[in-house]
C-alpha positions, 0 to 999 in steps of 0.5 A: 617490499610492496607486493602487487595487488594480484599477489595480495589477492592470491595470498588472501585466497590462500588463507585457510582460517579467518585468523590467517586472513587477518594476519595477512591483511594486518601485515600488508596494512603495516607495509602500506603505512610505511610506504605512505610515510616514506612518500613513495610516489611511484607505488602510491597508486598501487598501494591505494588499489590494494587499500580498496581491496582491503576495504572491500573485505571489511577492514578499516581503511580510513587512514588512507583517505589523504593518499587518494587526494594526493593521487587526484592532485597528480598529473598522470591519468593512471594516478587520477583514475585510482585516486578518484576510485578511492575517493568514491569508495573510501569517502562520502559526502559527510567527510570534512576531508572532501572539501580539500578536493574541491579545487582539484575537481574544478581543475579536472572539469576544465581539463582538455583530456575528456577522460579526466573530465569524465572522472571528475564528473563521476566523482561529483555525481557520486559523493559531492555535498551540497556545497560542492554541487553549488560551487561546481555547478557552472563548470558542469553546465559548460561541459553539457553544451560542449561538442564532446558527447562522452563528456556531455553525457557524464555532465548530464548524469552529474547534474542529476546529483547537483539538482538533488542536492541543490533543487533551487538550481533547477531553473539554470538547467532548463535551457541546457536540456534543449541543447542535449536533446539536439544531439544525435548521440544516443547516450547523450539523449538517454542521459538528457531524458534522465535529467528531464525526469529528475527535474520534473520530480524535483519541481513539478512546475517544470513540466509546463516548460519542458512540454515545448520539447515534446515534438523533439521527443516524438521525432526521436522516437519516430526515428528509432521506430522506423529506422533500419538495422543499426548494429551499434544499437541493436538489441534482438532486432530492436533499435536501442530499446533503452532509449525508446523506453525512456522517451515513452516515460518522458512523454507520459509525464509531459502528456498527463493531464494535458490534452493538447500535448497528448494529441500530438502523441497519438500517432507515434504511440499507435506506430510504436504499438503496431510496429514493435516486435513482441517476440523478444523481451526488448520489444515487450519492454517497449510495448509495456511502457507504451501501454502505460503511456497510453493509459496515463495521458488523454488519448482516444478510446480506440488507442486505449483499446489497442493498449489493453489488447497488447496486455491481452497478448501478454497474457498468452505469453509463456513467460510467467513474468510477462503474464504477471506484469500484464495482470498487474497492469490490467488491474490498474487500468480496469477502472478506466476502460472496464469494457475493453478489459472484459473482452479478455475475461476468458484469458484472465480466468484461465490464469486461475489454473496456472501453476504459479501462485502469484499468477493465480493471486493477481488473476483472482484480484482482477476477476473480482474487479471485473464482476458485474451484474451481467457476468456474476454467474459465469465468474462466480462459477469459475471462482468456485472451481478455483476454490476447490483447487486453491491452497488451504491458506487462501480458502477463507479469504477467497470464500469471503470474497465470493460471498461479497461478490454474490451479495453485491451483484446477484439478481436471482435470489434463489441462485444467491442462496444456492451459491452461498451454500455451495461456497460454504460447503467447500470452505469447511473452516470459514467463519464470518459474522457478516455472512450470517447477518447478510444472509439472514437479512436477505431471507427476512426481507424476501417472504417468497424466499423463506421456504426455499432457503429453509429447505435448502439450508436444512439439507446440509444440516441433515447431512451433519455438516460441521461448517460453522456459518452454514450450521448457524444459517440452517439452525436460524432458518429452521427455528424461524420458519420451522412450520414452512419446513414441515408444511411446504413442498420441498423445492425441485426434489419432490421429497417428503417433508421432515418429521418435527421430532427428527428436526428437534433431534438434529438440533439436539445433535448440534448441541452435543457436537464437539466441534460446534462453537458456543455461538452455534450452540446459542443459535441452536438453543434459540431455535429450539425455543422458537420451535415450541410455537412452530411445532405446537401441534406436535407434542412429541417434538415439544416434549423433546424440546423441554427435555433439551432445555432441562438438560442445558439448564445445568450446563457448564456454559453460563450463557447456555445455562442462563438461556435455558433457564429463562426459556423454561420459565418463559414457556410457563407464561402462555399469555406472552410466549407466543408474542415473544417468540414471533417471527423476527422482522426484516432488518437492513443488510449489514455493510461489509468492509470488503465492499470498499476493497472491491470498489478500490479494485476498480480504480487506478491506484498507480498514482495514489499516495500512501499517506493520503488522508481519508475521513475516519470511518467507524471500526467494524463491529466486534463480538459482544464478549471481548477480553479487555486490553491491558492499560499501558502508558502510550505516551511513553511508548511513543517516546521509545518504549515497546509497542503495544500488542493491541490498541489499549482502551485507556488511551485515545489516539488517532491519525488521518488514515490512508485511503486504502486503510480501514479508517480508525483501524490503524492505531498507535502502531501507526504512530510507531511505524509498525503494523496495525494492532487489533481495532478498538471496540466500537463503543469507544468511538460512539463515546467519543462522538457523544462527547463531541456532540456529534458535530461535523469536523469539516470546518475550521475552529472560529474565534478562540485563543491566539494561535501559537507555534506547536512545532518547528523543525527542518523548515516545517512549521505547525501553528495551532489555532484553538477554540472552545465548544460553546456548549461544552467547555471540556471540548477543544477544537484545534486547527493545525496549519502547516507551512514550509520554508524550505526551497523544495516542497514537502510531499506525503505529509501525514500528521498523527496525534496521541493523547493521554487516557483522560482525553478523547480524540477525534480527527478529520482529514487534512486539506492536502498532503503537499506543502508548497516551498518558501511558505507559498502554501499551507495544509490544514487539519482539524481535530477535537479533544475532549478533556474529561479532567478539564480544569484539573489537568491541561491538554497534552498531545504527542504528535508525529509527522511523516513526510518526504523531501527531495525523495527522502523520507523524514519522520519526527515526533514531538510534544505539545504542552504549551496550550493557552491557559483556559484550554 
């Protein structure tokens, strides 16, 4: 005998073990199967309802799919309701049995009962395939223009699914949107706006056609803002905030990049910004969308200031979520109106003292973006205050950022030196070759600063500081300008100059320090050698220097031993020693990688594409001593092997990096979809540039062989045009041309290449990331390969293509080995 659903739930909850539950479920499944075989129509809907509960528990229920179709074909609403619910839960668009229900869906869409028509629309919107969407689209269109708002809103949501599955039908729904926007029902308006946004995403050309509805949307928004209390739509005193937010989003899409349309919105946006109550979260949501709309379209500067002031009010809100949103948004818009954001600088700096680490981090990023020559001293003081209190894991990153900001914007060189020293004192573990090089470049290029910097850096050295960067800078300056240390007045303190012998003892203490690394000791040995000419009139100091060199001539460190031995020999050559140990000339300041990040902070990154190609940049300089990475067969890795832990040196591979990436830093792991490994050594890129002849890759290859098809799948085709370098037969220029035969455009195209280890690769950026539909446009990308075994082994490439179509990401790899003979 069949039991009710609530009894089944009660029995399952009473089970004490998993075995008891399985036994209970299996027993009930057997009972349901028996009932299905007996064609018991009266209890079919009850059994299907129990089947849905069993499916939710994770047990197989595919054997009950046909019963859902039988319920849908029935005449009773209760049966249809359970049948459609089972259809949407137990089936998906890949099931062939779904085709059997198409006729029932068509009949129910034409039903006079609005609830039955609504069930059919819900089912189509959830699980329909492209074929069903195409066949039933006319019936859905008819429901959208009916007088029944319940059915119209269901049909509008259903049409979103139809457009996603059949983008070519987007033109047929343009006229229906105007009819929906004429409704006074808020639910119909909300769903019509959802449909408009979907149409703009699927076919960006639709935006121009939909702009004619701008006045209708403005009137609807004005009515919502200025209307009185409406109990059926009231949320904390705000009239239908959901509809207001959706209208603002649609206005943002329509007004972006179009001055005339944006001008129509100025007045209503100002009314929304001034009349919306911010005491409740619903009002804050509307204000947030209003700010995003103002910053995205072409509006007057006064309106932008008003929008940024709204974000400034968000910053003093007690809710951390609202403050985080405000900081995040200010970071995006700081590039558009930095002066307006500067007015809220004090409030932003106060966020650095917040207890929430996420608030502190976002405020920190925003402070970096606000720094300029006028406020650098004030903001760096606040950053140093935050550095003293921040978590240990953030100290090194923050120290590097402070050093970068000071080096870029400091106008007072003495303040520059003092601030760097103060910053390094706080961050005890910070290590940075770039900071050392930048400070040395500053000191060598400013003779008036040399004595001041040497005295200031000598103080932490005399206090036995263990900060590696600070010790290296102090040791270098003492060695280079030792005579200034013992002869020029101590700045600002009036103290006595240090004794040369004591200075040598300090450096000897650095050599003996157990916490000093090898690089610091190498700096110290060089400094001692330099001091033989700086302290030439102080025999006690010279004697101590000779003693230290003798000690380290037998050091266990080969580098220190070699330096000590060579320096001892050099000291015996009086005729050339003075010239060799003369002061270093001024050299150019080292470019920091972080400076690019600081420039990025000043731009609005909200609309940037993660796959946008950028010109490859050389990798950051690496230490001289670097362990070689093991060679691996990277082609097999792309074909499915385990990813390499670091970028191997035996294989060249490249990809057009995203705009936010560091050029060639992303290697094979990008092809595999994982995290980036360590960057390849700089000489590798230099060698490639040498093999390529240092030529520009901006242009397409001219002449050469006949084009051939390298890739064709899913409507995306890549044709390769090949030409040889007239001066070097081993170098081949390849231009990849991508076309798209689909009915919808391909977005975020990212083309990546890997080559065997007997080849080298150099890539230029792509001409774009969007391939127009129906072969109406192309995207081109040029790259060069240098075949070191030309004439013995052919050119072989492994390629990877990443793109999105209909909002779905697609990734595919392939091999290109059909190059024309002679390549």
